[in-house]
Phi, psi and omega in degrees: 000147178291146179294144179282136182248151172282172179301318180295315179296321180294320180296317179296322179295319179296319179295335178275003177095009180279153177271098184267138176235163191216158172200168174294140181294150177060032178243154179266359180289159180287156174291152180227164181294155184294337181290354176269001183234163178294158183295337181271018187302328184291338181262356182272145177280172174065025174235149176230153187231159169204168180265127178286122183276139180288143182254148175237154176233124179226126180056033179081002180251128183258135177210164182289150178299133181306147181295147178247157185307320183287350178273350191248154174239149179301131181094352180285137181287133177222168181231119183267127179275112178253165180298330186247351184194182173246130178260122176270126183206185176239146184288135178218112185291350177266354181268112186301316183292320179294313181299321180292321178296318178294314183297328181274000175087031181244023181241134176237158182271349179216158186291325183297314181288332175296317178295319179297321180295317179296319178296324178294319176301313182296316182294326179303326184248026170088014181244137177259107182265119182244316181266114182237122181267138178251123182238157171272130182201168179061026184275335177277144171292142183297137178291146178277104182282136180294144176291163184271007180266148180295328182300317181291321179300319181293324178296318179298321181291318181294329182280351182280147177271169178297322179298322179296319182294325183277346184288146178293159179298133181292135178251156180286147176299157182295325180226139180226141175259352183273168181224119178220156184300324182294334184277345184240109187294326187285347177274116185256149180245348180283116182305323181297318179292321180296314179298320179298317180294315180295324177299316178297319180294319179297315181296333182275351182294140179245001179216154179294328179297320179295321179295313180297329180291339180281336186300309180296337181291310182283340173290330181276352181285119185283357184257005180254136175281168180301321180297322178295317180295322178296320178299315180293325177298320179295324177294321178293321178300317180295321180291320177298318178296322179293319184282325183218075184298327183296320182279324189255000181294329182279355180258098182299148181293119183283143177287330173202159186283103173277174177298319180297321180292319177297320178295321178297316179298321180295314179298319180297317180293318179296322178295320179298317178297315180297314180298317179296321180295315180296319179296320180294317179294321178295322179296322178289327184280335186304308182301319181295315180293321180297316179301318180295316181292324178297319179293318179293324177295319180294333183258005182299134181270337182230152177303319180297326179294323180289313184290335180295342181293341179293343179295341179276356189246020184299327182266002181278159173278168179299322179294321179291328182283336189304314180302321180289318179299319177297318180294319178296317179299319179297316181292325178296322177294326178290321180286328180230072181297148182303323184291340180266005181292155180291156180298325180294126182292125181291159177297159180298160181298324179298318180292321179298319179296317182294333183255012180304131186281328182208178184291328178297314178296323180293321177300320178297317179292327177297320177298317179298319180296326182292347180264352182284173183301145184301332182288330184263343183305310182304320181293317180295318179296329176295319176294323178298314181298318181294317182292323178299318179299318181295317182293317181294320182283329177294326176292321179294319181292323179293324179294325179289000000 
């Protein structure tokens, strides 16, 4: 929740260009715009104010605009959005990592919006983030690391007292609740090393999903400049083209991420998520639908009723359709057993296919063709394909 402001603080915030909202104190009603109150509201008692935070929408997820340095005070609680978790800390303008995280747009004033921002990053690049860990971090002020020049070392030595020289080497406490870059060896701050590591990870990717998953990670790295991020983006584009040339060949490699390119990436990621979701739902629905169609095929009273069931399988693969086709063929034999056939010899299957009156009859003949000897099946299927084309196009021409 936004901090409550006094009348004076609210007036100063409004003069500074902030969007101030107001309500009666100690009320559960929502805050409202100032134009709903008298002009003297700042001098009236029993009112409370706060600043309305601007909202952003990314990948269909809405969250508050990340906090900016001028919005924060030293000691104020903030939440840093990291690639793998959320770090709870307090703002310190002397702490380099915290200031960089805020400046790069990865700080929120509350945990809920921090989680939403991380989920939006993940969804933008095709990942659904559900489990988010909140850790305490960045609480220690960064240690002043000695420069690598001898001149600085000599100054440090000259500035030391005799007691300091005689004192034993300082050891780290047994337990620490803070998180700092010096304490974690695997966190690197050198851009060249970071780029080298990300380059290796990009080159090692074997799927487009893995490549897309790396993008929010290096965008969230506070030690990379925009040019570094653009370089890594170009590497991911090249890797995507290598892994899936058909999909990414039409997307020229951008020299830098424009607004249009970011929008394209977002649409692309959302489509990937939607396609995966639909495929997953179809995969879950297939066994249930197949059981229902098999039962209906077994109970079909007429041949046309049995063959009409193939209309539910247009999006299925040949392997998925086979159990139903076998069941329909079995039911057709039961409805028209060979021994009950007329004395007059029916025309050959090839002739029946060529003279099929409609697509329903053709579907029935296709099932029959699939049961014939493997040597003759390709030829029969060729006639089926040709007749289907004729029937479908004759319908289109009649409509015209």
